C-alpha positions as CSV (number, residue, x, y, z in Angstrom):
1,X,-140.5,-13.7,-63.7
2,X,-144.1,-14.8,-63.7
3,X,-143.3,-17.3,-60.9
4,X,-142.1,-14.4,-58.7
5,X,-145.2,-12.3,-59.6
6,X,-147.4,-15.2,-58.6
7,X,-145.5,-15.8,-55.4
8,X,-145.8,-12.1,-54.4
9,X,-149.5,-12.0,-55.3
10,X,-150.1,-15.0,-53.1
11,X,-148.4,-13.4,-50.1
12,X,-150.2,-10.0,-50.6
13,X,-153.6,-11.6,-51.1
14,X,-153.4,-13.2,-47.6
15,X,-151.9,-10.2,-45.8
16,X,-154.0,-8.2,-43.3
17,X,-151.3,-5.5,-42.9
18,X,-149.0,-4.2,-45.6
19,X,-146.4,-1.5,-45.5
20,X,-145.0,-0.1,-48.8
21,X,-141.8,1.9,-49.2
22,X,-140.3,4.0,-52.0
23,X,-136.8,5.4,-52.1
24,X,-135.8,8.7,-50.6
25,X,-137.0,11.7,-52.5
26,X,-139.5,9.4,-54.3
27,X,-140.2,10.1,-58.0
28,X,-143.4,9.3,-59.8
29,X,-142.4,5.7,-60.5
30,X,-141.5,4.9,-56.9
31,X,-144.5,6.7,-55.3
32,X,-146.9,5.7,-58.1
33,X,-145.9,2.1,-57.7
34,X,-146.5,2.1,-53.9
35,X,-149.7,4.0,-54.1
36,X,-151.2,2.0,-57.0
37,X,-150.5,-1.3,-55.2
38,X,-151.5,0.2,-51.8
39,X,-154.9,1.3,-53.0
40,X,-155.6,-2.1,-54.5
41,X,-154.7,-3.8,-51.2
42,X,-156.7,-1.4,-49.2
43,X,-159.8,-2.1,-51.4
44,X,-159.2,-5.8,-50.5
45,X,-159.5,-5.0,-46.8
46,X,-155.8,-4.7,-45.8
47,X,-154.4,-2.1,-43.5
48,X,-152.0,-0.1,-45.7
49,X,-149.4,2.6,-45.2
50,X,-146.9,4.1,-47.6
51,X,-143.7,5.9,-46.5
52,X,-140.2,6.9,-47.6
53,X,-137.1,8.0,-45.7
54,X,-137.0,11.7,-46.9
55,X,-138.7,14.1,-47.0
56,X,-141.7,13.8,-44.7
57,X,-144.1,14.5,-47.6
58,X,-144.0,13.8,-51.3
59,X,-143.1,16.6,-53.7
60,X,-146.1,18.9,-54.4
61,X,-146.4,17.7,-58.0
62,X,-147.0,14.1,-56.7
63,X,-149.4,14.7,-53.8
64,X,-152.5,14.3,-55.9
65,X,-151.6,10.7,-56.6
66,X,-152.4,9.8,-53.0
67,X,-156.1,9.6,-53.4
68,X,-156.5,7.5,-50.2
69,X,-154.2,9.3,-47.8
70,X,-151.9,6.3,-47.5
71,X,-148.7,8.3,-47.1
72,X,-147.4,8.4,-43.5
73,X,-144.2,9.8,-41.9
74,X,-141.4,7.6,-40.8
75,X,-142.5,7.9,-37.2
76,X,-145.7,6.0,-38.0
77,X,-144.0,3.0,-39.6
78,X,-143.6,0.0,-37.2
79,X,-140.1,-1.1,-36.3
80,X,-140.7,-4.5,-37.9
81,X,-143.7,-4.5,-40.3
82,X,-145.0,-8.1,-40.9
83,X,-145.0,-7.6,-44.6
84,X,-143.0,-5.0,-46.4
85,X,-143.1,-4.1,-50.2
86,X,-140.2,-1.9,-51.4
87,X,-140.8,-0.2,-54.7
88,X,-138.2,1.1,-57.3
89,X,-135.3,0.9,-54.8
90,X,-132.1,-0.7,-55.9
91,X,-130.4,-1.0,-52.5
92,X,-131.0,-0.5,-48.8
93,X,-129.0,2.7,-48.8
94,X,-131.6,4.3,-51.1
95,X,-134.2,3.9,-48.2
96,X,-132.4,6.3,-45.9
97,X,-134.0,6.2,-42.4
98,X,-136.2,3.3,-43.4
99,X,-133.4,0.8,-44.1
100,X,-133.6,-0.4,-40.5
101,X,-137.3,-1.3,-40.9
102,X,-136.3,-3.8,-43.7
103,X,-133.6,-5.3,-41.4
104,X,-136.2,-5.4,-38.5
105,X,-138.8,-7.2,-40.6
106,X,-136.3,-9.9,-41.8
107,X,-134.9,-10.4,-38.3
108,X,-138.4,-10.9,-37.0
109,X,-139.1,-13.5,-39.7
110,X,-141.3,-11.3,-41.8
111,X,-141.4,-10.9,-45.6
112,X,-139.8,-8.2,-47.7
113,X,-141.0,-8.1,-51.3
114,X,-138.8,-6.0,-53.6
115,X,-140.4,-4.7,-56.8
116,X,-137.9,-3.1,-59.1
117,X,-136.4,-2.6,-62.6
118,X,-132.9,-1.4,-61.7
119,X,-130.0,-3.4,-63.1
120,X,-128.1,-2.5,-60.0
121,X,-130.6,-4.0,-57.5
122,X,-128.7,-5.8,-54.7
123,X,-131.5,-8.3,-53.8
124,X,-131.8,-7.3,-50.1
125,X,-135.3,-8.7,-49.5
126,X,-136.8,-12.1,-49.1
127,X,-138.7,-12.2,-52.4
128,X,-137.5,-10.3,-55.5
129,X,-139.7,-9.4,-58.4
130,X,-137.1,-7.6,-60.4
131,X,-137.3,-7.1,-64.2
132,X,-134.3,-5.1,-65.6
133,X,-136.0,-5.0,-69.0
134,X,-139.1,-3.2,-67.7
135,X,-139.1,0.5,-68.5
136,X,-140.6,1.4,-65.1
137,X,-141.4,-0.3,-61.8
138,X,-145.1,0.6,-62.3
139,X,-145.2,-2.0,-65.1
140,X,-144.2,-4.7,-62.7
141,X,-146.8,-3.4,-60.3
142,X,-149.4,-3.6,-63.0
143,X,-148.6,-7.3,-63.6
144,X,-149.0,-7.9,-59.9
145,X,-152.3,-6.1,-59.9
146,X,-153.5,-8.2,-62.8
147,X,-152.4,-11.4,-60.9
148,X,-154.4,-10.2,-57.9
149,X,-157.4,-9.6,-60.1
150,X,-157.5,-6.0,-58.9
151,X,-159.7,-3.4,-60.7
152,X,-157.7,-0.9,-62.7
153,X,-159.7,2.1,-61.5
154,X,-158.9,5.7,-62.3
155,X,-156.8,6.5,-59.2
156,X,-154.7,3.4,-59.8
157,X,-154.4,4.1,-63.5
158,X,-153.2,7.7,-62.8
159,X,-150.5,6.4,-60.5
160,X,-149.3,3.9,-63.1
161,X,-149.4,6.5,-65.9
162,X,-147.4,9.0,-63.8
163,X,-144.6,6.5,-63.3
164,X,-144.7,5.4,-66.9
165,X,-144.6,8.9,-68.5
166,X,-141.7,10.1,-66.3
167,X,-139.5,7.0,-66.4
168,X,-139.8,6.7,-70.2
169,X,-139.1,10.5,-70.8
170,X,-142.6,11.0,-72.1
171,X,-142.5,7.6,-73.9
172,X,-139.3,8.3,-75.8
173,X,-137.7,5.2,-74.2
174,X,-140.7,3.0,-74.6
175,X,-141.4,-0.2,-76.6
176,X,-144.6,-1.2,-78.2
177,X,-145.9,-3.0,-75.1
178,X,-145.6,0.2,-73.1
179,X,-147.7,2.0,-75.6
180,X,-150.3,-0.7,-75.3
181,X,-150.3,-0.3,-71.6
182,X,-150.6,3.5,-72.0
183,X,-153.7,2.9,-74.2
184,X,-155.2,0.7,-71.5
185,X,-154.6,3.4,-68.9
186,X,-156.3,6.0,-71.1
187,X,-159.2,3.7,-71.5
188,X,-159.4,3.5,-67.7
189,X,-160.0,7.3,-67.8
190,X,-156.5,8.9,-67.4
191,X,-156.3,12.4,-68.8
192,X,-152.7,12.6,-70.2
193,X,-152.5,16.4,-70.1
194,X,-153.9,16.8,-66.6
195,X,-151.7,14.0,-65.2
196,X,-148.5,15.0,-67.0
197,X,-148.5,18.8,-66.7
198,X,-147.8,19.0,-62.9
199,X,-145.1,16.4,-63.2
200,X,-143.1,17.8,-66.2
201,X,-144.4,21.2,-67.2
202,X,-145.1,23.3,-64.1
203,X,-142.6,25.4,-62.1
204,X,-142.9,28.4,-59.8
205,X,-141.5,31.7,-61.2
206,X,-138.5,31.4,-58.9
207,X,-137.4,28.4,-60.9
208,X,-136.5,30.7,-63.8
209,X,-134.0,32.7,-61.7
210,X,-132.5,29.6,-60.3
211,X,-132.1,28.0,-63.7
212,X,-130.6,31.2,-65.2
213,X,-127.9,31.2,-62.5
214,X,-127.1,27.5,-62.7
215,X,-126.9,27.5,-66.5
216,X,-124.6,30.5,-66.4
217,X,-122.1,28.4,-64.4
218,X,-122.4,25.2,-66.4
219,X,-119.2,23.9,-67.9
220,X,-118.5,21.7,-71.0
221,X,-115.5,19.4,-71.0
222,X,-115.2,18.2,-74.6
223,X,-112.4,15.7,-74.0
224,X,-113.9,14.1,-70.9
225,X,-116.1,11.0,-70.8
226,X,-113.7,9.1,-73.1
227,X,-113.6,12.0,-75.5
228,X,-117.4,12.0,-76.0
229,X,-117.9,15.1,-73.9
230,X,-119.1,15.9,-70.4
231,X,-121.3,18.8,-69.3
232,X,-122.0,19.6,-65.7
233,X,-123.7,22.2,-63.5
234,X,-124.1,22.8,-59.8
235,X,-127.2,23.8,-57.9
236,X,-126.1,25.3,-54.6
237,X,-128.4,25.4,-51.6
238,X,-128.6,29.2,-52.0
239,X,-129.9,28.7,-55.6
240,X,-132.8,26.5,-54.6
241,X,-134.2,28.4,-51.6
242,X,-137.9,28.4,-51.7
243,X,-138.1,25.8,-54.4
244,X,-139.2,22.2,-54.3
245,X,-137.0,19.1,-54.8
246,X,-138.8,18.5,-58.1
247,X,-137.7,21.9,-59.4
248,X,-134.1,21.1,-58.6
249,X,-134.3,17.6,-60.0
250,X,-135.6,18.9,-63.4
251,X,-132.4,20.9,-64.0
252,X,-130.7,17.8,-65.4
253,X,-133.3,17.6,-68.2
254,X,-132.1,21.0,-69.5
255,X,-128.4,20.3,-69.0
256,X,-128.6,17.0,-70.9
257,X,-129.8,18.7,-74.1
258,X,-126.2,19.9,-74.7
259,X,-125.4,18.4,-78.2
260,X,-121.6,18.4,-77.6
261,X,-121.7,16.1,-74.5
262,X,-122.5,12.4,-74.2
263,X,-122.8,12.7,-70.5
264,X,-124.5,15.3,-68.3
265,X,-124.3,15.7,-64.5
266,X,-126.0,18.0,-62.0
267,X,-124.6,18.3,-58.5
268,X,-127.3,19.3,-56.0
269,X,-126.1,20.6,-52.6
270,X,-128.0,18.9,-49.8
271,X,-125.7,19.8,-46.9
272,X,-122.2,21.1,-46.2
273,X,-120.0,19.3,-48.7
274,X,-122.8,16.8,-49.2
275,X,-124.2,16.3,-52.7
276,X,-126.9,14.4,-54.6
277,X,-125.7,13.8,-58.1
278,X,-127.8,13.0,-61.2
279,X,-126.1,11.5,-64.2
280,X,-127.5,11.1,-67.7
281,X,-126.1,9.7,-70.9
282,X,-127.2,10.2,-74.5
283,X,-126.7,6.6,-75.8
284,X,-123.1,5.5,-75.7
285,X,-121.8,5.4,-72.1
286,X,-123.2,3.2,-69.3
287,X,-123.6,5.8,-66.5
288,X,-125.0,3.1,-64.1
289,X,-121.4,1.7,-64.0
290,X,-120.1,5.2,-63.2
291,X,-122.8,5.8,-60.5
292,X,-121.9,2.4,-58.9
293,X,-118.3,3.4,-58.8
294,X,-119.3,6.5,-56.9
295,X,-121.5,4.6,-54.4
296,X,-124.9,4.8,-56.2
297,X,-126.7,3.1,-59.1
298,X,-129.5,3.3,-61.5
299,X,-130.0,2.7,-65.2
300,X,-127.6,2.6,-68.1
301,X,-128.6,6.0,-69.3
302,X,-129.9,7.6,-66.1
303,X,-128.3,7.1,-62.7
304,X,-127.2,8.9,-59.6
305,X,-125.5,8.8,-56.2
306,X,-124.9,10.9,-53.1
307,X,-121.5,11.7,-51.8
308,X,-119.5,13.9,-49.4
309,X,-116.6,16.1,-50.4
310,X,-115.9,19.4,-52.2
311,X,-117.5,20.1,-55.6
312,X,-114.0,19.7,-57.2
313,X,-113.5,16.3,-55.5
314,X,-116.9,15.0,-56.6
315,X,-116.3,16.1,-60.2
316,X,-112.9,14.5,-60.2
317,X,-114.5,11.3,-59.0
318,X,-117.2,11.4,-61.8
319,X,-114.5,12.1,-64.5
320,X,-112.6,9.0,-63.4
321,X,-115.7,6.8,-63.2
322,X,-116.8,7.9,-66.7
323,X,-113.4,7.1,-68.2
324,X,-113.7,3.6,-66.8
325,X,-117.4,3.1,-67.8
326,X,-118.2,0.6,-70.6
327,X,-119.4,1.9,-73.9
328,X,-122.8,0.7,-75.0
329,X,-122.2,1.3,-78.7
330,X,-118.4,1.1,-79.2
């Protein structure tokens, strides 16, 4: 792992122009990783741009992380950037419209550095810094920043903290080293409350009505998921009108609290018979295996996928995948 970090640092240190990508609908880990590294490279004198395939701008709750205005729309990304860094993205499919830029860079003889912590990463770049044991991609970025000798200033520390607090569920899935890193970030000036509140604890009033309707339609299937219980809910496009993607994405955190279900799923309508699905497990079923079977991926306890079909068809596919998923604690 350290060899890969050193190799990536060597390429980045000498690069005059660097483009960084996060996955579609970037979360705090993807965007925080790209912006933290992007700021450090900009301070070294590189031309830097950060982008993602969808939407054109980050979620409102994440926009304050872009202290340098590095985020650009897809239209401003070169067809074949000379050096690409892809953050927190397990496969080309998760890049949406930007997948062709990766192919263009490789075809032109450029470098594609992949920084990730997903078990399901498909190694689609030219240099892979992938650590499946890392709780968040921002931890890998921090190692890279240290290798580069970059200053851990407040804007960079905030980006790293945002990715860390969200991907560890407020440090509930964090080992001792992560807490040591968090202490280092606080020492750099991060305000935990000010950083965390817009990410996890802030919604418009319309969110309450959406949540009430969605929860009212939630269903519990006690015998599904190998008899461990499966709870699911659907957010239709009409439910989420006027709300941000981060509001819709947070529904899974409520659904997953169902004590009678090992696995929770939220189907989010993103088009006619087109769905983005979030899967969460408590501790016993590997939902990354289920997500892979449905064309997606992720972590053992938190994964997702997109698919086309009716709501009933998607749910049937999930049930089948869960019945074939390995048990983590049999």
